[in-house]
PDB file as gemmi writes it, atoms N, CA and C in Angstrom:
CRYST1    1.000    1.000    1.000  90.00  90.00  90.00 P 1                      
ATOM      1  N   MET A   1     -23.480  32.429  -0.055  1.00  0.00           N  
ATOM      2  CA  MET A   1     -22.868  31.713   0.515  1.00  0.00           C  
ATOM      3  C   MET A   1     -23.375  30.414   0.905  1.00  0.00           C  
ATOM      4  N   LYS A   2     -24.299  30.700  -0.223  1.00  0.00           N  
ATOM      5  CA  LYS A   2     -24.715  29.288  -0.285  1.00  0.00           C  
ATOM      6  C   LYS A   2     -24.461  29.055  -1.587  1.00  0.00           C  
ATOM      7  N   ASN A   3     -23.900  29.022  -2.105  1.00  0.00           N  
ATOM      8  CA  ASN A   3     -22.398  28.418  -3.163  1.00  0.00           C  
ATOM      9  C   ASN A   3     -21.591  28.125  -2.545  1.00  0.00           C  
ATOM     10  N   THR A   4     -21.454  29.241  -1.424  1.00  0.00           N  
ATOM     11  CA  THR A   4     -20.270  27.872  -0.151  1.00  0.00           C  
ATOM     12  C   THR A   4     -20.317  27.018  -0.241  1.00  0.00           C  
ATOM     13  N   LEU A   5     -21.467  26.998   0.698  1.00  0.00           N  
ATOM     14  CA  LEU A   5     -21.942  26.246   1.619  1.00  0.00           C  
ATOM     15  C   LEU A   5     -22.017  24.622   1.044  1.00  0.00           C  
ATOM     16  N   LEU A   6     -22.356  24.984  -0.855  1.00  0.00           N  
ATOM     17  CA  LEU A   6     -22.837  23.577  -1.311  1.00  0.00           C  
ATOM     18  C   LEU A   6     -21.253  22.933  -2.080  1.00  0.00           C  
ATOM     19  N   PHE A   7     -20.502  24.305  -2.185  1.00  0.00           N  
ATOM     20  CA  PHE A   7     -18.784  23.846  -2.510  1.00  0.00           C  
ATOM     21  C   PHE A   7     -18.441  23.227  -1.587  1.00  0.00           C  
ATOM     22  N   LEU A   8     -18.408  23.544  -0.267  1.00  0.00           N  
ATOM     23  CA  LEU A   8     -17.312  22.493   1.156  1.00  0.00           C  
ATOM     24  C   LEU A   8     -18.695  21.524   0.752  1.00  0.00           C  
ATOM     25  N   LEU A   9     -19.879  21.099   0.789  1.00  0.00           N  
ATOM     26  CA  LEU A   9     -20.233  20.012   1.269  1.00  0.00           C  
ATOM     27  C   LEU A   9     -19.933  18.913  -0.466  1.00  0.00           C  
ATOM     28  N   LEU A  10     -19.956  18.943  -1.454  1.00  0.00           N  
ATOM     29  CA  LEU A  10     -19.380  18.917  -2.059  1.00  0.00           C  
ATOM     30  C   LEU A  10     -18.087  18.199  -2.551  1.00  0.00           C  
ATOM     31  N   PHE A  11     -17.415  19.096  -1.916  1.00  0.00           N  
ATOM     32  CA  PHE A  11     -16.005  19.019  -1.402  1.00  0.00           C  
ATOM     33  C   PHE A  11     -15.489  18.030  -0.432  1.00  0.00           C  
ATOM     34  N   THR A  12     -16.615  17.676   0.033  1.00  0.00           N  
ATOM     35  CA  THR A  12     -16.239  16.898   1.305  1.00  0.00           C  
ATOM     36  C   THR A  12     -17.078  15.315   1.367  1.00  0.00           C  
ATOM     37  N   PHE A  13     -17.671  15.553   0.792  1.00  0.00           N  
ATOM     38  CA  PHE A  13     -18.266  14.141   0.025  1.00  0.00           C  
ATOM     39  C   PHE A  13     -17.342  13.590  -0.995  1.00  0.00           C  
ATOM     40  N   GLN A  14     -17.189  13.858  -2.291  1.00  0.00           N  
ATOM     41  CA  GLN A  14     -15.821  14.171  -2.951  1.00  0.00           C  
ATOM     42  C   GLN A  14     -14.694  13.655  -2.887  1.00  0.00           C  
ATOM     43  N   ASN A  15     -13.732  14.114  -0.816  1.00  0.00           N  
ATOM     44  CA  ASN A  15     -13.355  13.410  -1.209  1.00  0.00           C  
ATOM     45  C   ASN A  15     -13.230  12.232  -0.177  1.00  0.00           C  
ATOM     46  N   SER A  16     -13.632  11.723   0.622  1.00  0.00           N  
ATOM     47  CA  SER A  16     -14.845  10.306   0.966  1.00  0.00           C  
ATOM     48  C   SER A  16     -15.250   9.316   0.726  1.00  0.00           C  
ATOM     49  N   PHE A  17     -16.109   9.775  -0.783  1.00  0.00           N  
ATOM     50  CA  PHE A  17     -16.072   8.921  -0.537  1.00  0.00           C  
ATOM     51  C   PHE A  17     -14.837   8.677  -2.222  1.00  0.00           C  
ATOM     52  N   SER A  18     -14.081   9.181  -2.551  1.00  0.00           N  
ATOM     53  CA  SER A  18     -12.144   8.571  -3.179  1.00  0.00           C  
ATOM     54  C   SER A  18     -11.286   8.012  -2.310  1.00  0.00           C  
ATOM     55  N   GLN A  19     -11.816   8.214  -1.103  1.00  0.00           N  
ATOM     56  CA  GLN A  19     -10.727   7.552  -0.314  1.00  0.00           C  
ATOM     57  C   GLN A  19     -11.296   5.583   0.579  1.00  0.00           C  
ATOM     58  N   SER A  20     -12.660   6.454   0.117  1.00  0.00           N  
ATOM     59  CA  SER A  20     -13.707   4.767   0.541  1.00  0.00           C  
ATOM     60  C   SER A  20     -13.298   3.816  -1.098  1.00  0.00           C  
ATOM     61  N   ILE A  21     -13.493   4.451  -1.405  1.00  0.00           N  
ATOM     62  CA  ILE A  21     -13.202   3.214  -3.005  1.00  0.00           C  
ATOM     63  C   ILE A  21     -11.512   3.177  -3.478  1.00  0.00           C  
ATOM     64  N   ARG A  22     -10.365   3.551  -2.732  1.00  0.00           N  
ATOM     65  CA  ARG A  22      -9.311   3.039  -2.479  1.00  0.00           C  
ATOM     66  C   ARG A  22      -9.180   1.666  -2.809  1.00  0.00           C  
ATOM     67  N   LYS A  23      -8.643   1.286  -3.614  1.00  0.00           N  
ATOM     68  CA  LYS A  23      -8.026  -0.286  -4.028  1.00  0.00           C  
ATOM     69  C   LYS A  23      -6.745  -0.507  -3.102  1.00  0.00           C  
ATOM     70  N   THR A  24      -7.159  -1.717  -2.682  1.00  0.00           N  
ATOM     71  CA  THR A  24      -6.175  -2.330  -1.228  1.00  0.00           C  
ATOM     72  C   THR A  24      -6.695  -3.683  -2.272  1.00  0.00           C  
ATOM     73  N   ASP A  25      -6.982  -4.717  -2.841  1.00  0.00           N  
ATOM     74  CA  ASP A  25      -6.618  -6.316  -2.908  1.00  0.00           C  
ATOM     75  C   ASP A  25      -5.998  -6.275  -3.810  1.00  0.00           C  
ATOM     76  N   TRP A  26      -4.561  -6.799  -3.799  1.00  0.00           N  
ATOM     77  CA  TRP A  26      -3.828  -6.646  -5.874  1.00  0.00           C  
ATOM     78  C   TRP A  26      -3.559  -7.704  -6.122  1.00  0.00           C  
ATOM     79  N   THR A  27      -3.239  -7.794  -7.252  1.00  0.00           N  
ATOM     80  CA  THR A  27      -2.564  -9.372  -7.500  1.00  0.00           C  
ATOM     81  C   THR A  27      -1.196  -8.822  -7.541  1.00  0.00           C  
ATOM     82  N   VAL A  28       0.141 -10.204  -7.736  1.00  0.00           N  
ATOM     83  CA  VAL A  28       1.114  -9.310  -7.692  1.00  0.00           C  
ATOM     84  C   VAL A  28       1.968  -9.005  -9.059  1.00  0.00           C  
ATOM     85  N   ALA A  29       0.857  -9.656  -9.826  1.00  0.00           N  
ATOM     86  CA  ALA A  29       0.966  -8.663 -11.736  1.00  0.00           C  
ATOM     87  C   ALA A  29       0.244  -7.096 -11.137  1.00  0.00           C  
ATOM     88  N   GLU A  30      -0.663  -6.808 -10.765  1.00  0.00           N  
ATOM     89  CA  GLU A  30      -1.130  -5.202 -10.643  1.00  0.00           C  
ATOM     90  C   GLU A  30       0.249  -4.438 -10.083  1.00  0.00           C  
ATOM     91  N   THR A  31       0.145  -4.623  -8.705  1.00  0.00           N  
ATOM     92  CA  THR A  31       1.507  -4.237  -8.242  1.00  0.00           C  
ATOM     93  C   THR A  31       2.576  -3.600  -8.385  1.00  0.00           C  
ATOM     94  N   ILE A  32       3.087  -5.115  -9.449  1.00  0.00           N  
ATOM     95  CA  ILE A  32       4.687  -4.572 -10.439  1.00  0.00           C  
ATOM     96  C   ILE A  32       4.077  -3.696 -11.787  1.00  0.00           C  
ATOM     97  N   GLU A  33       2.691  -3.874 -12.036  1.00  0.00           N  
ATOM     98  CA  GLU A  33       2.210  -2.630 -13.299  1.00  0.00           C  
ATOM     99  C   GLU A  33       2.146  -1.417 -12.120  1.00  0.00           C  
ATOM    100  N   TYR A  34       1.531  -0.750 -11.341  1.00  0.00           N  
ATOM    101  CA  TYR A  34       1.141   0.454 -10.852  1.00  0.00           C  
ATOM    102  C   TYR A  34       2.565   0.733  -9.987  1.00  0.00           C  
ATOM    103  N   ILE A  35       3.285  -0.392 -10.197  1.00  0.00           N  
ATOM    104  CA  ILE A  35       4.897   0.081  -9.464  1.00  0.00           C  
ATOM    105  C   ILE A  35       5.761   1.007 -10.525  1.00  0.00           C  
ATOM    106  N   THR A  36       5.505   0.008 -11.253  1.00  0.00           N  
ATOM    107  CA  THR A  36       6.458   0.362 -13.089  1.00  0.00           C  
ATOM    108  C   THR A  36       5.913   1.602 -13.686  1.00  0.00           C  
ATOM    109  N   LYS A  37       4.404   1.615 -13.550  1.00  0.00           N  
ATOM    110  CA  LYS A  37       4.035   3.225 -14.090  1.00  0.00           C  
ATOM    111  C   LYS A  37       4.622   4.541 -13.758  1.00  0.00           C  
ATOM    112  N   ASN A  38       4.594   4.572 -11.500  1.00  0.00           N  
ATOM    113  CA  ASN A  38       5.298   5.242 -10.837  1.00  0.00           C  
ATOM    114  C   ASN A  38       6.650   5.711 -10.824  1.00  0.00           C  
ATOM    115  N   LYS A  39       7.736   4.389 -10.704  1.00  0.00           N  
ATOM    116  CA  LYS A  39       8.594   4.400 -10.476  1.00  0.00           C  
ATOM    117  C   LYS A  39       9.508   5.944 -11.056  1.00  0.00           C  
ATOM    118  N   THR A  40       8.587   6.146 -11.854  1.00  0.00           N  
ATOM    119  CA  THR A  40       9.532   7.793 -12.221  1.00  0.00           C  
ATOM    120  C   THR A  40       9.811   8.527 -11.578  1.00  0.00           C  
ATOM    121  N   TYR A  41       8.731   8.236 -10.180  1.00  0.00           N  
ATOM    122  CA  TYR A  41       9.024   9.731  -9.575  1.00  0.00           C  
ATOM    123  C   TYR A  41      10.141   9.800  -8.742  1.00  0.00           C  
ATOM    124  N   SER A  42      10.769  10.826  -8.523  1.00  0.00           N  
ATOM    125  CA  SER A  42      11.922  11.208  -7.390  1.00  0.00           C  
ATOM    126  C   SER A  42      12.104  10.527  -5.864  1.00  0.00           C  
ATOM    127  N   THR A  43      10.687  10.589  -5.257  1.00  0.00           N  
ATOM    128  CA  THR A  43      10.564  10.144  -4.435  1.00  0.00           C  
ATOM    129  C   THR A  43       9.997   8.479  -3.715  1.00  0.00           C  
ATOM    130  N   TRP A  44      10.255   8.168  -5.371  1.00  0.00           N  
ATOM    131  CA  TRP A  44      10.081   6.852  -4.728  1.00  0.00           C  
ATOM    132  C   TRP A  44      11.537   5.458  -5.082  1.00  0.00           C  
ATOM    133  N   GLU A  45      11.653   4.694  -4.445  1.00  0.00           N  
ATOM    134  CA  GLU A  45      12.582   3.980  -4.230  1.00  0.00           C  
ATOM    135  C   GLU A  45      12.690   2.922  -5.092  1.00  0.00           C  
ATOM    136  N   GLY A  46      11.144   2.303  -5.341  1.00  0.00           N  
ATOM    137  CA  GLY A  46      11.646   0.841  -5.521  1.00  0.00           C  
ATOM    138  C   GLY A  46      11.029   0.359  -4.671  1.00  0.00           C  
ATOM    139  N   MET A  47      10.576   0.290  -3.355  1.00  0.00           N  
ATOM    140  CA  MET A  47      10.779  -1.138  -2.427  1.00  0.00           C  
ATOM    141  C   MET A  47       9.258  -0.568  -1.841  1.00  0.00           C  
ATOM    142  N   LEU A  48       8.493  -1.744  -1.326  1.00  0.00           N  
ATOM    143  CA  LEU A  48       7.773  -2.076  -1.072  1.00  0.00           C  
ATOM    144  C   LEU A  48       7.767  -2.043   1.126  1.00  0.00           C  
ATOM    145  N   LEU A  49       6.956  -1.675   1.689  1.00  0.00           N  
ATOM    146  CA  LEU A  49       7.552  -1.732   3.138  1.00  0.00           C  
ATOM    147  C   LEU A  49       6.398  -3.421   3.580  1.00  0.00           C  
ATOM    148  N   TYR A  50       7.355  -4.758   3.610  1.00  0.00           N  
ATOM    149  CA  TYR A  50       6.352  -5.514   4.202  1.00  0.00           C  
ATOM    150  C   TYR A  50       5.475  -5.453   5.541  1.00  0.00           C  
ATOM    151  N   GLN A  51       4.327  -5.496   5.874  1.00  0.00           N  
ATOM    152  CA  GLN A  51       3.419  -4.865   6.717  1.00  0.00           C  
ATOM    153  C   GLN A  51       3.251  -6.145   7.538  1.00  0.00           C  
ATOM    154  N   GLY A  52       3.367  -7.221   7.520  1.00  0.00           N  
ATOM    155  CA  GLY A  52       3.158  -8.775   8.066  1.00  0.00           C  
ATOM    156  C   GLY A  52       2.343  -9.213   7.424  1.00  0.00           C  
ATOM    157  N   SER A  53       1.693 -10.538   7.599  1.00  0.00           N  
ATOM    158  CA  SER A  53       0.701 -11.296   7.233  1.00  0.00           C  
ATOM    159  C   SER A  53      -0.205 -11.259   8.289  1.00  0.00           C  
ATOM    160  N   ASP A  54      -1.178 -12.047   7.592  1.00  0.00           N  
ATOM    161  CA  ASP A  54      -2.668 -12.974   8.861  1.00  0.00           C  
ATOM    162  C   ASP A  54      -2.313 -14.201   8.047  1.00  0.00           C  
ATOM    163  N   SER A  55      -3.977 -15.062   8.292  1.00  0.00           N  
ATOM    164  CA  SER A  55      -4.092 -16.031   7.592  1.00  0.00           C  
ATOM    165  C   SER A  55      -4.452 -16.132   6.058  1.00  0.00           C  
ATOM    166  N   ILE A  56      -4.909 -15.209   5.583  1.00  0.00           N  
ATOM    167  CA  ILE A  56      -5.499 -14.894   4.463  1.00  0.00           C  
ATOM    168  C   ILE A  56      -4.300 -14.439   3.367  1.00  0.00           C  
ATOM    169  N   VAL A  57      -3.717 -12.861   3.967  1.00  0.00           N  
ATOM    170  CA  VAL A  57      -3.425 -12.619   2.823  1.00  0.00           C  
ATOM    171  C   VAL A  57      -1.761 -11.666   3.150  1.00  0.00           C  
ATOM    172  N   HIS A  58      -0.646 -10.760   2.603  1.00  0.00           N  
ATOM    173  CA  HIS A  58       0.198 -10.410   2.668  1.00  0.00           C  
ATOM    174  C   HIS A  58       0.004  -9.080   3.401  1.00  0.00           C  
ATOM    175  N   HIS A  59       0.656  -8.198   4.008  1.00  0.00           N  
ATOM    176  CA  HIS A  59      -0.028  -6.777   4.109  1.00  0.00           C  
ATOM    177  C   HIS A  59       1.025  -5.890   3.270  1.00  0.00           C  
ATOM    178  N   PHE A  60       1.568  -4.917   2.966  1.00  0.00           N  
ATOM    179  CA  PHE A  60       2.266  -4.061   2.025  1.00  0.00           C  
ATOM    180  C   PHE A  60       1.822  -2.926   2.511  1.00  0.00           C  
ATOM    181  N   ILE A  61       3.004  -1.823   2.140  1.00  0.00           N  
ATOM    182  CA  ILE A  61       2.709  -0.383   2.152  1.00  0.00           C  
ATOM    183  C   ILE A  61       3.192   0.707   1.402  1.00  0.00           C  
ATOM    184  N   TYR A  62       3.366   1.514   0.961  1.00  0.00           N  
ATOM    185  CA  TYR A  62       4.108   2.553   0.169  1.00  0.00           C  
ATOM    186  C   TYR A  62       4.009   2.991   0.309  1.00  0.00           C  
ATOM    187  N   ARG A  63       4.624   4.628  -0.953  1.00  0.00           N  
ATOM    188  CA  ARG A  63       4.049   5.623  -1.072  1.00  0.00           C  
ATOM    189  C   ARG A  63       5.298   6.380  -1.839  1.00  0.00           C  
ATOM    190  N   ILE A  64       4.694   6.900  -3.082  1.00  0.00           N  
ATOM    191  CA  ILE A  64       4.965   7.606  -3.839  1.00  0.00           C  
ATOM    192  C   ILE A  64       4.210   9.716  -3.926  1.00  0.00           C  
ATOM    193  N   MET A  65       5.445   9.691  -3.616  1.00  0.00           N  
ATOM    194  CA  MET A  65       4.973  11.522  -3.909  1.00  0.00           C  
ATOM    195  C   MET A  65       4.017  12.103  -1.772  1.00  0.00           C  
ATOM    196  N   ASP A  66       2.991  12.338  -2.598  1.00  0.00           N  
ATOM    197  CA  ASP A  66       2.075  12.442  -1.160  1.00  0.00           C  
ATOM    198  C   ASP A  66       0.473  11.359  -0.630  1.00  0.00           C  
ATOM    199  N   GLU A  67       0.984  10.002  -2.079  1.00  0.00           N  
ATOM    200  CA  GLU A  67      -0.001   9.188  -1.855  1.00  0.00           C  
ATOM    201  C   GLU A  67       0.642   7.885  -1.639  1.00  0.00           C  
ATOM    202  N   TRP A  68       0.042   7.320  -0.257  1.00  0.00           N  
ATOM    203  CA  TRP A  68      -0.443   5.797   0.014  1.00  0.00           C  
ATOM    204  C   TRP A  68      -1.008   5.313  -0.541  1.00  0.00           C  
ATOM    205  N   ALA A  69      -0.527   4.192  -0.381  1.00  0.00           N  
ATOM    206  CA  ALA A  69      -1.330   2.939  -0.760  1.00  0.00           C  
ATOM    207  C   ALA A  69      -0.732   1.715   0.155  1.00  0.00           C  
ATOM    208  N   PHE A  70      -1.754   0.779   0.280  1.00  0.00           N  
ATOM    209  CA  PHE A  70      -1.654  -0.290   0.972  1.00  0.00           C  
ATOM    210  C   PHE A  70      -2.403  -1.358   0.223  1.00  0.00           C  
ATOM    211  N   ILE A  71      -0.870  -2.361   0.169  1.00  0.00           N  
ATOM    212  CA  ILE A  71      -1.690  -3.451  -0.567  1.00  0.00           C  
ATOM    213  C   ILE A  71      -1.842  -4.683   0.131  1.00  0.00           C  
ATOM    214  N   THR A  72      -2.998  -5.283   0.012  1.00  0.00           N  
ATOM    215  CA  THR A  72      -2.825  -6.629   0.742  1.00  0.00           C  
ATOM    216  C   THR A  72      -2.945  -7.835  -1.127  1.00  0.00           C  
ATOM    217  N   ILE A  73      -2.038  -8.850  -1.019  1.00  0.00           N  
ATOM    218  CA  ILE A  73      -1.668  -9.837  -1.474  1.00  0.00           C  
ATOM    219  C   ILE A  73      -1.958 -11.372  -1.447  1.00  0.00           C  
ATOM    220  N   LYS A  74      -2.542 -12.377  -1.835  1.00  0.00           N  
ATOM    221  CA  LYS A  74      -3.286 -13.641  -0.919  1.00  0.00           C  
ATOM    222  C   LYS A  74      -2.188 -13.624  -1.174  1.00  0.00           C  
ATOM    223  N   LYS A  75      -2.562 -15.051  -0.027  1.00  0.00           N  
ATOM    224  CA  LYS A  75      -0.941 -16.082   0.474  1.00  0.00           C  
ATOM    225  C   LYS A  75      -0.776 -16.991  -0.700  1.00  0.00           C  
ATOM    226  N   GLU A  76      -1.848 -17.346  -0.918  1.00  0.00           N  
ATOM    227  CA  GLU A  76      -2.241 -18.291  -2.283  1.00  0.00           C  
ATOM    228  C   GLU A  76      -1.451 -17.640  -3.661  1.00  0.00           C  
ATOM    229  N   GLU A  77      -1.200 -16.606  -3.390  1.00  0.00           N  
ATOM    230  CA  GLU A  77      -0.128 -16.040  -5.000  1.00  0.00           C  
ATOM    231  C   GLU A  77       1.476 -15.557  -4.470  1.00  0.00           C  
ATOM    232  N   LEU A  78       1.871 -15.135  -3.482  1.00  0.00           N  
ATOM    233  CA  LEU A  78       2.390 -14.910  -3.083  1.00  0.00           C  
ATOM    234  C   LEU A  78       3.345 -15.940  -1.828  1.00  0.00           C  
ATOM    235  N   THR A  79       4.210 -15.602  -2.374  1.00  0.00           N  
ATOM    236  CA  THR A  79       5.130 -16.919  -1.487  1.00  0.00           C  
ATOM    237  C   THR A  79       6.313 -15.736  -0.517  1.00  0.00           C  
ATOM    238  N   LEU A  80       6.706 -15.750   0.396  1.00  0.00           N  
ATOM    239  CA  LEU A  80       7.991 -14.487   1.036  1.00  0.00           C  
ATOM    240  C   LEU A  80       9.018 -15.818   2.084  1.00  0.00           C  
ATOM    241  N   GLU A  81       9.526 -15.611   1.660  1.00  0.00           N  
ATOM    242  CA  GLU A  81      10.830 -16.237   3.069  1.00  0.00           C  
ATOM    243  C   GLU A  81      10.253 -15.763   4.384  1.00  0.00           C  
ATOM    244  N   GLU A  82      10.689 -15.337   4.651  1.00  0.00           N  
ATOM    245  CA  GLU A  82      10.115 -14.124   6.490  1.00  0.00           C  
ATOM    246  C   GLU A  82       9.016 -14.021   6.162  1.00  0.00           C  
ATOM    247  N   ILE A  83       7.537 -14.532   7.441  1.00  0.00           N  
ATOM    248  CA  ILE A  83       6.611 -14.213   7.794  1.00  0.00           C  
ATOM    249  C   ILE A  83       6.161 -13.492   8.978  1.00  0.00           C  
ATOM    250  N   ASN A  84       5.938 -12.676   8.767  1.00  0.00           N  
ATOM    251  CA  ASN A  84       5.757 -11.916  10.403  1.00  0.00           C  
ATOM    252  C   ASN A  84       4.465 -12.273  10.465  1.00  0.00           C  
ATOM    253  N   LEU A  85       3.443 -11.556  12.204  1.00  0.00           N  
ATOM    254  CA  LEU A  85       2.318 -11.718  12.136  1.00  0.00           C  
ATOM    255  C   LEU A  85       1.815 -10.129  12.041  1.00  0.00           C  
ATOM    256  N   TYR A  86       0.437  -9.805  10.901  1.00  0.00           N  
ATOM    257  CA  TYR A  86       0.227  -8.536  10.632  1.00  0.00           C  
ATOM    258  C   TYR A  86      -0.442  -7.694  11.876  1.00  0.00           C  
ATOM    259  N   SER A  87       0.111  -6.666  12.759  1.00  0.00           N  
ATOM    260  CA  SER A  87      -1.081  -6.242  13.795  1.00  0.00           C  
ATOM    261  C   SER A  87      -1.573  -4.814  13.671  1.00  0.00           C  
ATOM    262  N   LYS A  88      -2.814  -5.023  13.999  1.00  0.00           N  
ATOM    263  CA  LYS A  88      -3.478  -3.445  13.296  1.00  0.00           C  
ATOM    264  C   LYS A  88      -2.994  -2.298  15.160  1.00  0.00           C  
ATOM    265  N   THR A  89      -2.190  -2.594  15.881  1.00  0.00           N  
ATOM    266  CA  THR A  89      -2.669  -1.531  17.066  1.00  0.00           C  
ATOM    267  C   THR A  89      -1.314  -0.735  16.006  1.00  0.00           C  
ATOM    268  N   SER A  90      -1.777   1.186  17.069  1.00  0.00           N  
ATOM    269  CA  SER A  90      -1.022   1.233  16.260  1.00  0.00           C  
ATOM    270  C   SER A  90       0.561   1.819  17.099  1.00  0.00           C  
ATOM    271  N   SER A  91       0.784   1.027  18.327  1.00  0.00           N  
ATOM    272  CA  SER A  91       1.932   0.387  19.057  1.00  0.00           C  
ATOM    273  C   SER A  91       2.879   0.190  18.125  1.00  0.00           C  
ATOM    274  N   SER A  92       2.073  -0.758  17.588  1.00  0.00           N  
ATOM    275  CA  SER A  92       3.003  -1.333  16.528  1.00  0.00           C  
ATOM    276  C   SER A  92       3.825  -0.334  15.119  1.00  0.00           C  
ATOM    277  N   PRO A  93       5.245  -0.864  15.238  1.00  0.00           N  
ATOM    278  CA  PRO A  93       6.243  -0.737  14.045  1.00  0.00           C  
ATOM    279  C   PRO A  93       5.271  -0.522  12.703  1.00  0.00           C  
ATOM    280  N   LEU A  94       5.474   0.489  11.607  1.00  0.00           N  
ATOM    281  CA  LEU A  94       4.531   1.094  10.864  1.00  0.00           C  
ATOM    282  C   LEU A  94       5.250  -0.493  10.121  1.00  0.00           C  
ATOM    283  N   GLY A  95       6.189  -1.376   9.585  1.00  0.00           N  
ATOM    284  CA  GLY A  95       6.562  -2.512   8.750  1.00  0.00           C  
ATOM    285  C   GLY A  95       7.714  -3.030   9.361  1.00  0.00           C  
ATOM    286  N   TYR A  96       8.173  -4.610   8.775  1.00  0.00           N  
ATOM    287  CA  TYR A  96       9.329  -4.818   9.415  1.00  0.00           C  
ATOM    288  C   TYR A  96      10.761  -5.422   8.578  1.00  0.00           C  
ATOM    289  N   TYR A  97      10.405  -5.688   7.594  1.00  0.00           N  
ATOM    290  CA  TYR A  97      11.408  -4.964   6.071  1.00  0.00           C  
ATOM    291  C   TYR A  97      10.852  -4.352   4.786  1.00  0.00           C  
ATOM    292  N   TYR A  98      11.362  -3.911   3.847  1.00  0.00           N  
ATOM    293  CA  TYR A  98      11.236  -3.992   2.815  1.00  0.00           C  
ATOM    294  C   TYR A  98      11.769  -4.631   1.503  1.00  0.00           C  
ATOM    295  N   VAL A  99      10.590  -5.210   0.388  1.00  0.00           N  
ATOM    296  CA  VAL A  99      10.930  -5.916  -0.025  1.00  0.00           C  
ATOM    297  C   VAL A  99      10.874  -5.809  -1.888  1.00  0.00           C  
ATOM    298  N   ASP A 100      11.753  -6.450  -2.391  1.00  0.00           N  
ATOM    299  CA  ASP A 100      12.178  -5.575  -4.095  1.00  0.00           C  
ATOM    300  C   ASP A 100      10.179  -5.633  -4.570  1.00  0.00           C  
ATOM    301  N   PRO A 101       9.800  -5.695  -5.562  1.00  0.00           N  
ATOM    302  CA  PRO A 101       8.719  -6.821  -6.417  1.00  0.00           C  
ATOM    303  C   PRO A 101       9.213  -7.187  -7.030  1.00  0.00           C  
ATOM    304  N   PHE A 102      10.304  -6.299  -8.510  1.00  0.00           N  
ATOM    305  CA  PHE A 102      10.419  -6.818  -9.142  1.00  0.00           C  
ATOM    306  C   PHE A 102      11.017  -7.985  -9.192  1.00  0.00           C  
ATOM    307  N   LYS A 103      12.132  -9.083  -8.026  1.00  0.00           N  
ATOM    308  CA  LYS A 103      12.358  -9.637  -7.723  1.00  0.00           C  
ATOM    309  C   LYS A 103      11.749 -10.272  -6.985  1.00  0.00           C  
ATOM    310  N   LYS A 104      10.334 -10.425  -7.070  1.00  0.00           N  
ATOM    311  CA  LYS A 104       9.878 -12.137  -6.631  1.00  0.00           C  
ATOM    312  C   LYS A 104       9.498 -11.643  -5.287  1.00  0.00           C  
ATOM    313  N   PHE A 105       8.958  -9.618  -4.728  1.00  0.00           N  
ATOM    314  CA  PHE A 105       9.425  -9.323  -2.586  1.00  0.00           C  
ATOM    315  C   PHE A 105       9.975 -10.315  -2.517  1.00  0.00           C  
ATOM    316  N   VAL A 106      11.303 -10.036  -3.060  1.00  0.00           N  
ATOM    317  CA  VAL A 106      12.906 -10.616  -1.772  1.00  0.00           C  
ATOM    318  C   VAL A 106      13.185  -9.954  -0.418  1.00  0.00           C  
ATOM    319  N   LYS A 107      13.608 -10.226   0.233  1.00  0.00           N  
ATOM    320  CA  LYS A 107      13.600  -8.855   1.117  1.00  0.00           C  
ATOM    321  C   LYS A 107      14.776  -8.214   0.637  1.00  0.00           C  
ATOM    322  N   ILE A 108      15.080  -6.857   0.998  1.00  0.00           N  
ATOM    323  CA  ILE A 108      15.909  -6.187   0.988  1.00  0.00           C  
ATOM    324  C   ILE A 108      16.125  -5.313   1.328  1.00  0.00           C  
ATOM    325  N   LYS A 109      15.801  -4.964   2.685  1.00  0.00           N  
ATOM    326  CA  LYS A 109      16.604  -4.056   3.435  1.00  0.00           C  
ATOM    327  C   LYS A 109      15.697  -3.704   4.530  1.00  0.00           C  
ATOM    328  N   GLU A 110      15.966  -4.291   6.150  1.00  0.00           N  
ATOM    329  CA  GLU A 110      15.965  -4.227   6.865  1.00  0.00           C  
ATOM    330  C   GLU A 110      15.661  -2.660   7.254  1.00  0.00           C  
ATOM    331  N   LEU A 111      13.974  -2.288   8.061  1.00  0.00           N  
ATOM    332  CA  LEU A 111      13.104  -0.909   8.604  1.00  0.00           C  
ATOM    333  C   LEU A 111      14.636  -0.409   8.788  1.00  0.00           C  
TER     334      LEU A 111                                                      
END                                                                             
């Protein structure tokens, strides 16, 4: 019984710890490198979903297999043609449009 309880506590701690250290602040180069490593997965279509921009960063999201990544790139590092407001409300859409990170984050498809 003690071993089971200890295992559950360690599993919970490890799971919450790994979630809290997930990378969110990215550079353009880091984003492209990470996508290049993972684009062999059949579920990856090579697109990032643009979620909008605030005063400091552009927000993107993507999913490879069962892994979601939330990417923020500083506005000073990346210029986008079409800028939309980033919203944190749950009723807002997940994003505005898809971009191709291999072609300077150009808009390629509406959501």
